[in-house]
C-alpha positions, -999 to 999 in steps of 0.1 A, spaced: 78 97 242 79 135 245 57 153 221 52 190 212 20 204 198 19 235 176 -17 245 171 -33 250 137 -45 286 143 -21 296 171 -48 307 195 -40 339 213 -17 351 185 -43 357 158 -68 383 167 -98 375 145 -115 343 139 -125 328 105 -163 325 104 -174 294 86 -206 273 86 -205 243 109 -188 214 92 -179 178 102 -149 177 124 -123 151 111 -94 141 132 -62 126 117 -69 92 134 -105 92 120 -91 99 85 -67 70 89 -93 46 102 -117 55 74 -91 51 47 -80 17 61 -116 5 62 -126 17 27 -95 19 5 -97 -6 -24 -60 -11 -25 -61 -26 10 -90 -48 0 -71 -60 -31 -39 -68 -11 -59 -87 15 -76 -107 -12 -42 -115 -27 -29 -126 8 -60 -148 12 -53 -165 -21 -17 -172 -9 -31 -186 23 -56 -208 5 -28 -221 -17 -8 -232 14 -17 -269 16 0 -303 15 -21 -312 -15 -7 -283 -35 28 -294 -26 20 -329 -39 22 -347 -5 -14 -360 -6 -25 -390 -27 -51 -385 -54 -81 -407 -57 -100 -410 -90 -132 -429 -99 -137 -438 -136 -168 -455 -149 -185 -461 -182 -213 -479 -200 -215 -488 -237 -241 -504 -260 -236 -514 -296 -256 -531 -323 -233 -547 -349 -232 -572 -377 -211 -602 -364 -190 -625 -387 -167 -651 -371 -148 -681 -386 -134 -707 -362 -105 -731 -368 -130 -760 -367 -146 -747 -398 -178 -733 -382 -190 -699 -391 -213 -673 -375 -228 -645 -394 -255 -625 -376 -269 -591 -378 -284 -571 -350 -259 -585 -324 -263 -564 -292 -233 -559 -270 -234 -542 -236 -205 -534 -214 -201 -517 -180 -167 -508 -166 -154 -490 -135 -121 -482 -118 -112 -467 -85 -75 -456 -87 -52 -442 -61 -19 -426 -70 5 -414 -44 40 -399 -49 62 -416 -24 94 -399 -34 102 -370 -58 136 -360 -48 122 -340 -18 105 -315 -42 72 -317 -23 89 -305 9 106 -276 -9 73 -267 -26 54 -267 7 80 -244 23 79 -221 -8 41 -219 -4 47 -209 33 70 -181 21 44 -169 -5 18 -168 23 42 -147 44 49 -124 14 11 -119 10 8 -108 46 38 -85 43 23 -69 11 -8 -62 31 13 -45 58 33 -26 32 1 -14 15 -14 -4 49 17 15 60 20 33 26 -17 43 28 -13 57 63 17 77 52 -3 91 23 -32 100 46 -9 118 71 7 137 42 -27 148 28 -40 157 62 -9 178 70 -12 196 37 -47 207 47 -34 218 81 -7 238 64 -30 255 39 -55 262 67 -29 280 87 -21 302 57 -58 307 49 -66 317 84 -37 341 86 -46 357 52 -83 360 61 -74 377 94 -49 401 78 -74 410 51 -92 434 75 -59 453 81 -55 458 43 -91 470 41 -86 494 69 -54 506 53 -74 514 21 -100 533 42 -73 553 59 -57 561 26 -91 573 12 -96 595 43 -61 610 40 -66 617 3 -99 635 10 -84 657 36 -53 663 15 -28 646 38 -16 620 13 -12 615 -24 -34 593 -46 -5 569 -51 -8 558 -15 -45 549 -21 -36 531 -53 -8 511 -36 -31 502 -7 -58 490 -31 -33 470 -51 -20 453 -19 -56 445 -9 -63 429 -43 -32 408 -40 -44 396 -6 -78 388 -21 -61 368 -49 -41 349 -23 -73 341 -5 -89 327 -36 -58 306 -43 -55 293 -8 -92 284 -8 -87 264 -40 -57 247 -26 -76 236 5 -103 222 -17 -78 203 -38 -61 190 -6 -94 178 7 -102 161 -26 -69 141 -22 -78 131 13 -113 121 3 -99 100 -25 -77 82 -1 -106 76 23 -129 65 -7 -154 92 4 -174 115 -17 -151 139 -34 -174 168 -24 -175 157 13 -169 188 35 -150 186 68 -128 206 90 -95 194 104 -94 193 141 -60 179 151 -30 200 156 2 187 141 16 167 169 54 162 165 76 136 182 105 157 194 129 130 206 133 105 178 166 88 183 187 83 151 207 54 164 176 35 177 159 40 143 189 27 124 191 -4 147 154 -12 141 158 -11 103 168 -47 96 141 -62 118 113 -37 112 114 -24 76 87 -41 55 107 -37 22 137 -55 37 114 -82 51 99 -87 17 134 -91 2 144 -115 30 112 -136 22 119 -135 -15 154 -148 -9 139 -178 11 115 -184 -18 145 -186 -43 162 -210 -20 132 -233 -20 130 -230 -58 166 -241 -61 158 -273 -41 128 -278 -64 150 -276 -95 176 -300 -80 150 -326 -72 144 -331 -110 177 -349 -111 165 -376 -88 140 -404 -95 103 -402 -88 85 -432 -72 47 -435 -72 24 -460 -56 -6 -470 -77 -35 -489 -62 -71 -494 -72 -100 -517 -80 -112 -526 -115 -146 -538 -126 -156 -550 -161 -188 -566 -172 -197 -572 -209 -225 -593 -225 -233 -601 -261 -262 -619 -278 -238 -638 -301 -201 -646 -303 -175 -667 -285 -183 -650 -251 -218 -643 -242 -207 -629 -208 -173 -616 -200 -167 -603 -164 -136 -594 -144 -131 -575 -111 -104 -572 -85 -78 -550 -69 -45 -538 -84 -14 -524 -68 20 -515 -81 50 -491 -81 62 -469 -109 96 -453 -112 105 -423 -135 140 -410 -136 150 -383 -161 187 -390 -166 194 -361 -189 174 -333 -205 202 -307 -212 186 -278 -193 182 -290 -157 216 -278 -146 211 -244 -163 178 -240 -145 195 -245 -112 222 -220 -121 196 -194 -132 177 -197 -100 209 -193 -80 216 -161 -99 181 -149 -91 187 -155 -54 220 -136 -57 202 -107 -73 178 -106 -43 207 -105 -19 223 -77 -38 189 -58 -39 186 -63 -2 221 -47 4 214 -19 -20 180 -12 -5 194 -12 30 221 13 22 196 36 5 172 33 34 199 42 58 208 73 38 171 83 36 167 78 74 197 100 81 184 127 58 148 125 71 159 125 107 180 156 101 152 173 82 128 164 111 151 179 137 158 210 117 121 215 109 111 212 146 138 237 156 127 261 129 90 257 139 99 267 175 119 297 162 92 307 138 66 305 165 86 330 185 91 351 153 54 351 147 47 364 181 72 392 176 59 399 141 23 400 153 33 424 181 53 446 157 24 447 132 0 457 160 23 486 171 29 498 135 -8 497 128 -16 519 158 12 543 149 -1 544 113 -35 553 125 -21 582 145 0 593 115 33 584 132 42 555 108 45 556 70 27 534 45 60 517 38 66 508 74 31 494 77 36 474 45 69 460 57 53 450 90 25 432 72 49 413 49 70 403 79 39 389 96 28 370 65 63 356 59 66 344 95 33 325 94 42 310 60 76 298 73 59 284 105 33 265 84 60 250 61 82 240 91 53 222 107 45 204 74 81 194 67 86 182 102 55 160 101 64 146 67 99 137 78 86 121 110 61 101 90 89 89 66 110 78 95 82 58 112 73 43 79 108 30 73 111 13 107 76 -2 106 62 19 134 37 40 114 9 14 119 13 15 157 7 52 160 
């Protein structure tokens, strides 16, 4: 894909360099990698996805039999009184009775109206949704990092330009002072030059603060120290030939939001099958092994022992409960709502894509034009400055040239920023942001 690069500081166009102490150089890709590695939102979404993956099992769907072991032991010391039909009587105290029992029981649902199969498929869709949520969180984070990084680039362009132009304002003040001393200008010219210099200094303070705030935002996304200092090193690389028709064609298959809605619709379909299964009988196989041993020092039975296997089938069929049909209808309505949400989201995304694509193309064109305008404005400022020093240009002409220069670099920075943001939004909507 053809790219254009518009440098941050526009080397060759700006005469002076901003002198700063050496700082860490942070590229856009490094910022993205750091954010993806450290961001807690990604960790949370991955943990949620892992939970959904762990829940995907045939046991959770009810397909696997359950096996239980029950055991117990009892001891009692009672007073025993018994009367028999023969007329004999037993009356004893301190009669000790001991019993031990155990049971190994297997229960297996053989048929539940196919609910277990619908549940297993639903668990599969929930696992898929967990993975899509991780992807969506990742893509959103990347978009936020690019936006934050581009904001720093924009502010640095403006800061560099303001810093470099500051010397011209200072020189203008010195010239006005010299002219005032030799009587070639009025004091008002010096006052105006001083005011303009102070305005530039105020702008420099504001831009410095804005860069600090932008770096704080990026550090937050990267989960780095909020006081971490770095310098951006990338230029804003723009993709010049994004094709609108290709992007719209990729929407259905690539947009993560639409994929999530498609998966949610499948989940609702499986839930409908689960609800319908309640109208059918449930058949269970029960099997096990019982053991019972009891002994008593008195009574009819001194030892009572039984053991052996058991097997049987149980059937449960709810013929009517008054709510089953309504539950099916409600779940169908929920599925219909998902379909409607899908259609609505798709239309909104298409509109957003068209707007973002147009904004991207316009911003790229404006950036090219403003780059040329900046060259012209810089050349014009240089000529007017030289003429002003020779006394051939007025203060008003110099001020106009300075303002034209400042306005052109501001428009260029904003065009770069808007183009990159629109491009990022386009790639985000077609699921390609994570590949770049």
